[in-house]
LUMDRENVO-232359 format. One line per 8 residues: their letters; for each residue y, z, x of N, C-alpha, C, O. Coordinates in Angstrom, 3 decimals. Each point is the difference from the previous one (the first is absolute). Layout:
# residues N
a) Y,Z,X,Y,Z,X,Y,Z,X,Y,Z,X  ...;
This chain:
# residues 73
msgityll) 53.185,68.829,-3.749,-0.705,-1.050,-0.232,-0.531,0.146,-1.670,-0.485,1.014,-0.502  0.703,-2.178,-0.098,-0.277,0.007,-1.550,-1.518,-0.318,-0.366,-0.383,0.004,-1.170  -0.430,-0.271,2.213,-1.326,-0.263,-0.504,-0.392,-1.683,-0.057,-1.117,-0.492,-0.159  2.438,-0.212,0.347,-0.373,-1.230,-0.787,-0.626,-1.008,1.466,0.440,0.341,1.098  -0.950,-0.951,-1.124,-0.772,-0.741,1.127,0.694,-1.184,-0.257,0.071,-0.456,-1.141  0.543,-0.178,2.289,0.506,-1.322,0.254,-0.934,-0.812,0.664,-0.478,0.537,0.999  0.049,-1.736,-1.265,-0.594,-0.955,0.713,0.745,-1.421,0.216,0.149,-0.910,-0.815  0.227,0.989,2.010,0.786,-1.137,0.731,-0.401,-0.904,0.185,-1.174,0.157,0.336;
tpngtdte) 1.562,-1.562,-0.347,-0.616,-1.055,0.469,0.230,-0.149,1.394,1.123,0.382,0.329  -1.818,-0.810,0.578,0.261,-0.133,1.539,1.271,-0.716,0.148,0.690,0.290,0.977  -0.286,-1.165,-1.785,1.213,-0.667,0.564,1.211,0.443,-0.907,1.136,-0.403,0.252  -1.395,1.222,-1.287,0.942,0.401,-1.243,0.279,-0.502,-1.020,-0.857,-0.281,-0.838  1.912,0.092,0.708,0.712,-0.733,-1.768,1.021,-0.425,0.279,0.390,-0.030,1.167  0.139,-0.303,-1.932,1.071,-1.142,-0.102,0.527,-0.274,-1.232,-0.896,-0.176,-0.826  2.298,0.044,0.261,0.268,-0.025,-1.438,0.546,-1.212,0.047,0.857,-0.314,0.826  -1.385,-0.564,-1.843,0.617,-1.386,-0.612,1.521,0.186,-0.491,0.557,1.078,-0.209;
vsgklvll) -0.088,-2.180,0.091,1.284,-0.201,-0.255,-0.114,0.403,-1.637,1.037,0.478,-0.460  -2.087,-0.604,-0.403,-0.290,0.310,-1.008,-0.457,1.614,-0.500,-0.280,0.302,-1.160  0.281,0.570,2.257,-0.120,1.189,-0.100,-1.442,0.483,-0.100,-0.305,1.116,-0.421  -0.632,-2.121,0.876,-1.389,-0.034,-0.175,-0.635,0.514,1.677,0.200,-0.516,1.099  -0.842,1.472,-1.409,-0.976,0.451,1.336,-0.462,-1.041,0.553,-0.247,-1.030,-0.628  0.031,1.208,2.179,-0.966,-1.289,0.539,-0.456,0.998,1.000,0.720,0.767,0.639  -2.409,-0.914,-0.575,-0.581,0.717,0.966,-0.342,-1.106,1.135,-0.603,-0.994,-0.405  0.848,1.046,1.458,0.007,-0.709,1.174,-1.396,0.347,0.903,-0.324,1.070,0.517;
fedeqeav) -0.348,-2.314,-0.521,-1.386,0.386,1.036,0.265,-1.223,1.004,0.692,-0.993,-0.228  -1.428,1.310,1.428,0.197,-1.001,0.741,-1.034,-1.026,0.082,0.132,-1.041,0.643  -1.510,1.475,-1.537,-0.419,-1.360,-0.458,-1.291,0.474,-1.292,0.034,1.087,-0.576  -0.974,-2.026,0.349,-0.483,0.762,-1.261,-0.999,0.857,0.384,-0.324,0.796,-0.882  -0.265,-0.709,1.922,-0.666,1.005,0.566,0.343,1.253,-0.045,-0.649,1.023,-0.218  2.043,-1.272,0.512,0.551,1.429,0.070,0.091,0.422,-1.394,-0.438,1.097,-0.345  1.069,-2.039,-0.603,-0.020,0.196,-1.947,-1.344,0.793,-0.008,0.055,1.221,-0.147  -1.077,-1.751,0.274,-1.633,0.271,-0.282,-0.141,1.493,0.298,-0.281,0.796,-0.897;
ayldeled) 0.517,-0.351,2.412,0.038,1.034,0.211,0.688,1.113,-0.600,-0.529,1.077,-0.277  1.809,-1.406,0.077,1.183,1.024,-0.967,-0.786,0.047,-1.391,0.030,0.994,-0.726  -0.742,-2.169,0.418,-0.255,0.159,-1.696,-1.068,0.532,0.120,-0.164,0.436,-1.139  -1.134,-0.006,1.988,-0.994,1.147,0.100,0.363,1.203,0.006,-0.627,0.856,-0.624  2.009,-0.518,1.534,0.384,1.319,0.161,0.577,0.282,-1.385,-0.267,1.053,-0.578  1.171,-2.119,-0.036,0.273,0.641,-1.164,-0.973,0.192,-1.152,0.344,0.752,-0.912  -1.496,-1.343,0.865,-1.006,0.137,-1.247,-0.763,1.270,0.515,-0.575,0.753,-0.786  0.598,-0.517,2.349,-0.848,1.400,0.244,1.019,1.238,-0.621,-0.280,1.128,-0.407;
hatkldsg) 1.469,-1.787,0.511,0.988,1.923,-0.483,-0.268,-0.458,-1.311,-0.698,0.893,-0.479  0.872,-1.889,-0.491,0.104,-0.223,-1.468,-1.427,1.060,-0.465,-0.009,0.564,-1.093  -0.946,-0.440,1.928,-1.348,0.067,-0.646,0.094,1.534,0.208,-0.829,0.695,-0.588  1.818,-0.072,1.416,-0.317,1.528,0.260,1.493,0.451,-0.851,0.557,1.061,0.280  -0.126,-1.797,-1.105,1.346,0.616,-0.848,-0.735,0.207,-1.505,-0.861,-0.745,-0.469  1.423,1.946,-0.162,-0.673,0.032,-1.438,0.240,-1.097,-0.826,0.740,-0.832,0.526  -1.146,0.546,-1.706,0.332,-1.155,-0.893,1.404,0.561,-0.794,0.706,-0.885,-0.483  -0.315,2.116,0.337,1.347,0.411,-0.413,0.971,-0.197,1.254,1.211,0.048,-0.218;
spqkpvin) -1.669,-0.266,1.513,1.521,0.116,0.915,0.706,-1.049,-0.228,-0.340,-1.149,-0.283  1.702,1.792,0.478,1.210,-1.216,-0.133,0.099,-1.172,1.121,0.699,-1.010,-0.082  -1.489,1.348,1.057,-0.191,-0.817,0.905,-1.030,-1.295,-0.125,0.113,-1.114,0.513  -0.978,1.552,-1.225,-1.299,-1.000,-0.690,0.643,-1.017,-0.257,-0.037,-0.879,0.862  0.757,0.650,-1.971,0.758,-1.417,-0.367,0.680,-0.703,1.142,-0.393,-1.126,0.303  1.287,1.639,0.296,0.458,-0.581,1.106,-0.750,-0.737,1.008,0.194,-1.157,0.371  -1.235,2.132,0.091,-1.191,-0.502,0.910,-0.479,-1.222,-0.159,-0.031,-0.941,0.793  -0.435,1.058,-2.169,-0.733,-1.003,-0.609,0.692,-1.451,-0.315,-0.553,-1.099,-0.057;
alvsaiyn) 1.762,1.393,-0.107,0.945,-1.007,-0.252,0.005,-1.017,1.696,-0.090,-1.216,0.164  0.223,2.254,0.779,0.057,-0.703,1.381,-1.492,-0.457,0.287,-0.166,-1.139,0.438  -0.668,1.764,-0.606,-1.516,-0.521,0.085,-0.027,-1.849,-0.394,-0.220,-1.024,0.647  0.602,1.379,-2.162,-0.286,-1.401,-0.873,1.317,-1.404,0.425,0.058,-1.166,-0.391  0.828,1.946,1.317,1.346,-0.932,0.223,-0.830,-0.585,1.582,-0.230,-1.189,0.218  -0.038,2.065,0.523,-0.604,-0.584,1.150,-1.756,-0.478,-0.014,-0.544,-0.484,0.993  0.002,0.673,-1.996,-1.056,-0.686,-0.343,0.082,-1.716,-0.710,-0.656,-1.010,0.255  1.609,1.238,-1.083,0.118,-1.540,-0.563,1.007,-0.644,0.633,0.568,-0.841,-0.696;
dqfvqayl) -0.183,0.972,1.772,0.681,-0.851,1.039,-0.788,-1.098,0.637,-1.065,-0.038,0.617  1.902,-0.786,-0.956,-1.048,-1.312,0.152,-0.092,-0.362,1.577,-0.680,-0.951,0.385  1.272,1.618,0.326,-0.610,-0.273,1.362,-1.264,0.997,0.330,-1.043,-0.335,0.562  1.377,1.595,-1.032,-1.201,0.892,0.192,-1.091,-0.228,-0.786,-1.103,0.417,0.352  1.273,-1.087,-1.476,-1.580,-0.878,-0.814,-0.364,-1.042,1.012,-1.191,-0.075,0.303  2.209,-0.898,0.374,-0.826,-0.756,0.878,-0.546,0.501,1.292,-0.888,-0.572,0.631  1.467,1.662,-0.284,-0.794,0.647,1.187,-1.376,0.799,-0.541,-0.978,0.368,0.653  1.169,-0.280,-1.611,-1.521,1.146,-0.489,-1.352,-1.029,-0.231,-1.153,0.405,0.147;
r) 1.483,-1.726,-0.514,-0.656,-1.084,-0.506,-1.222,-0.245,1.375,-0.820,-0.916,-0.059;
């Protein structure tokens, strides 16, 4: 194993026609739980880790989702 940790969403991923990656969740609660896991993982990474910007982008994308924001209110 290469030492890379893969954090998979509970329902997986899909690719849109445009080629963009889509994370699949049952509901907002599941998305927020995954967000918490990603944030925990991100805090354990060194600031120079090549994973850090990717994890941070995922955290931002999930957190900024309009449905997640409505759920968090």
